[in-house]
N, C-alpha and C positions, 0 to 999 in steps of 0.2 A: 538475613542469614549470610555469614561469611563463606563464600564458595571455596576459599583456600582450604577449608576443612576437607573438601572433596577433591583436592588436587589442583585447583585453579591457581595459577601463579602468573607472574609478570610475563614470563616467556610464553606461556600458553595463551595468555590474553593477546599478546602481540601477534601470535600466529592465527588465532581464531577470530579476532575482532573484525578484520576485513571480510570474513566469510559470513558474518551475521547481518541479515537484511535490516534496513532501517526500521526502527520501531519495535524490534524484537530484542530479546536478551538471552544470555546463555544459561544452560542448565545441564545437569548430568543425570542420566538414567540410573536409578538405584535398584529398581526391580521391574520385572515384566510378568504380567499375568494374562496370557492370551490376548495380546495386542492392547491391553490396558497397562499403564505404566505408573510408577511412582518416580517423580523427578525432583531433584534438589535445585532450587534457584534462589535468587535474592529474597523472594517472598517467604520461602520456607520449603518444606517437603509437601508436594501437591500430587493429587491424582491427575493423570494426564492421558490424552489420546492424540493420535495423529490426525492431521487435517485430511480432507478428501483429496486435495491436490497432491499431497505427499503419497497417499495410497495409489492414486492414479498414475503418477509419474514413476513410481518404483518399478524397476525392471525385473526385480526378483526379491525374495525374502531378505537377501543381503542388504538391500537398500533401506529396510525398516530399522528403527532404533533397536539397539541391544544394550544389555546391562554394561555400564562403563562408557557408553557413548556420551559425547557432548552434543547438545542439540540447541537449535534456535527456537524460542517459544514465546507465547503470549500468556502471561500469568493473569489469573482472575482471583477472586476471594479465596476459593478453596479448590480451584481447578486450573489446568493449563492446557493449551493447545500447542502441539509440536508441529512446527512448520518445516523444519529441515534437520537432517543429520549433518553435523559439521565434520570436516575431514578427519579421518582416523589416522593415528600415528602407528597403531599396531592392531592386530586382529587375530583372535583364535577362532578357528572354524573347522568343521568336519563335514563329511558327506551326511546329508539328511537321511537318517535310517528309513529304509523302505521306499526311498524316492531317488532313483538313479539319476545322476547328473545334477542334483540339487545340493545346495550348500546351506548348512545351519550355522549361524553365528553363535559362538559360545560366550565370548566377552570381547569388549573393545577397549582400546587405549590402556592396555596392560603392560606394565614394565617387566614383571617377573612372574613365571608360572611355577607353582610348586606341584610336582608330579608325585603323588602319594601312592605307595604300595606297602602293604602290611608285611613285616618281616617274618611273621609266624605262619603265613599261608598265602597261597595264590601268587607267589612271586614269579614275575614274567618279564625278563629283559626285552622280549619281543614287543610286549605291550608298551613298555617304556619308550622304545624306539619309535613307536607310532606317535605317542605324545610328543616326543622330541621333534618329530617331523612337523607336527602341527605348530609347534613353537617357532621353529626355524623358518617355516613358511610365513608365519605372521609377524616375524621380527620381534619376538618375545624371548627374554632370557630364561632358560629353564634351570630349575634346581630339583634334583631328585631327593625325595624325602621317604626314608624307611621308617614306618611307624610300628607301634606295638613291640618295641624292643624288650620290654619287660616280660612279654610272653615268649618271645623267640629265644632270649638268652644272649649273653655276651658273645659266645663263640660263634653262633650262627649269624648274628648281626655283623660281626667283624668279617666273616667269610663272604656274606652277601655284598657288603660294602666294597670289599677288595675286588670281587668279581666284576662289579659295576664299573669301578674306576679303570679296570683293565679293558673291558669291552667298550665302554663309553667314555673315553678319556676327554678331559677338558670340561666335563659337566660336573658341577659341585654335587656331592652326596652328603646328606645330613641324616643322621639316625637319631630318633627321639622316641620318647614314651609319653603319651597323653596322660597316663595314670600317675607317673612320678614327675613329669615335666622335665626329666633329664634330657638334655640335648636342645632345649628351647633356645638357649643362648646363641646357638649356631645359626638360628634364623635371623637374628637381629640385624646383621649387616645387609641382608637382602630386603628388609621391609621397614625402612625408616619413614619418618614423617613425610607425607605427601606422595609416597611411592604406592602404586597400585599393583597388588598381587592377585593371583587367581589360583584356586585350588582345583586340581584335576585328579580324578582317580575313580576307581570302582566303588560301589556301595560297600560300606563296612570297613573301610580302611582308616577311618578316624578323621575325615575332613571336618565334619560339624563339631566334633569335640575339640579339635585343634582351634577352630574359629572361636568357639565359646571361651576357651581358655585365654586366647590372645585378646579377645574383646573385653575380658574382665567380667562378663556376665553372660547368661545363656541367651543367645539370639537364635540358635537353630536347635531343633529337637535332635536327640541322638537315639540310636537303637543298638541292638545287640546282634551278634552273628547267629544265624540259625544253625544249631548243632547238627540238624539232619542233612543239610545240603552245604554247610560250610560257606555260606554266601551272605553277604550283608544285605540288610533291608534298605529299600529306598526310603530314607527319612526326609532328606531335603527334596522338596517337590518343585522348587523354582529357583531361579538365579537371583542373587541379591548382593548388593554392595554394602559393606559394613565398614565403619570407621573404628579403628582399634584404639586401645588405651594410649599407645605410644604415638598416635597420629598417623600410623600406617593405614592403608586401605586394602581391604581384602574382599574378593568376590567368591562366594561359595556357589557350587554347582551340584545338581543331582548326579548320582553315580552314573557313569557311562559304560554300558556293556559293549557298544559298538563304537569304534574309533576309526572311521573311514577317512583316509587322507584325501586332500583336495589340492595337493602340491602343484603350484605353477610358478613358484618363486625360488626354486633351488633349495627348498627345505630338505628334500631327500638327500641331496648331495652334501648338505651341511651335516646332517645326522650321520651319514656314512662317509665322512671326509676322507678317511684312509682309502676306501674303495674308489671314491671319485678321483683322488690323486693318482692312484695306480692305473686307472682306466686310460689315462693320457699316454701310458706306455704300451697299450695294446697295439697289435699289428694293424688292426682295422679300426677306423674312426667310428664305425657304427657297431662295434662289438657289443653283444648283449651279455657277455660274461657267463655263458651257459655251456657251450661246447666248442667255441671257436678256437682255431689254432692260433698260437701266439698271444693268448689272453693273459695279461699280466696279473689280473685279479685271480683267475683260476690257479695260476702258478703260486701266488702268494698264499692261497688257501691250502694248497698241497704242502707247502713248506711250514705251515703252522703260524704264519704271520697275520692271518685274518681268522677270527673266530668263526668256525663253520656255522654256528647258529646265527651269527650276525649276517653272514653271507647269504644263507637261505632266506632270512627275513628281508634282506635288501631286495632279492629277486622277487619275493612275494609282493612287497610294497611297490616295486617298479611296475609289475604287471597290473596292480590295482590302480596305480596312477595313470597308466596308459588307458585302461578301461574307462576310468572316470573322464579323462580328457576326450576320448572318442565319443562317449555318451553325451557329454556337454556340447561337443561340436555338432552332433546330430540334432540335439534339442534346439540349439540356436538356429540351425538350418531350417528346421520345421517352423520355428517361430517367425523367421524371416519370410518364409513362403506364406504363412498365414497372414502376416502383415501386408504383403503384396496383394493377397486375395481380398482383404478388407478394403484396401485402398482402391482396387479396381471396381469393387462393388459400389463404393461411395461415388466413384467417378461416373459409372453408368447410371446410377440413380439421379445424379445431378443433371446429366445430359437429357434424361427422359423428362425431367421437370422443365 
């Protein structure tokens, strides 16, 4: 099998080859099913699992393979063993729902993320700013996609697109209809041959339908919106990497209701670049932009230069970021203490022997 179909090229080979242990070969994770994987390699598409050593040395779930990862593996007739996850050039991750201080990897080695929202319902710039923060943190180019324009109508679609370009300047906004395929041509510049994209959004916004249309045949099941609760059904149940008709690569994801940020790489500052720039003019270096005197950000909000909704969302995400970092630091402290305790126990046991 030619791995170029899955994004492997001369540049990537030059970067990854020194990282592949002798006797192993590269492969890319196509799907994950509760720590069972489907991987593409020179032999073909194989079922795979990780070695015991990789499981033992992994410091957290982040070190396990994720869809989009390049890995070093040993192929057999119809099965493969994954020995190592190769260095990632980008990563989309969020706080693991229900597990404070833990991270869930959404997709790896992604070039562009398509942030989908339906134009006819559930429109939320706040939620888009969460997705943007995930992208900026993970070094992934974001593109906002408004779907179901045929249901929303031209006037509403134009109004929503204009409001997004004003509140989130610099991020491309594409409006399209999966029913008529109007607007699809605007996606072409972002998803050429060998480029890996990722679909992010809530259930029911049209991710799977968009993927099926771009793939040229049905790869993912699609559902309808529940009229009683106006909420999409969870149709996609796992993450999967698909090669499209034009040679582009797209990763589909289940709908996400919780989008907890894990920013430690300046993603929040990149999402709210205007606020970050203004904060340099605040009187105090540690200004929190809440009620401090001489705060350039608060003054800009009062003058109408910063959208009040964006300002409130920035403060909310900043608090969430601080809480996550504090929780993560406490978790690491406890893990370190536990490690010392185990080490002391082993030492005393050896001394008694």
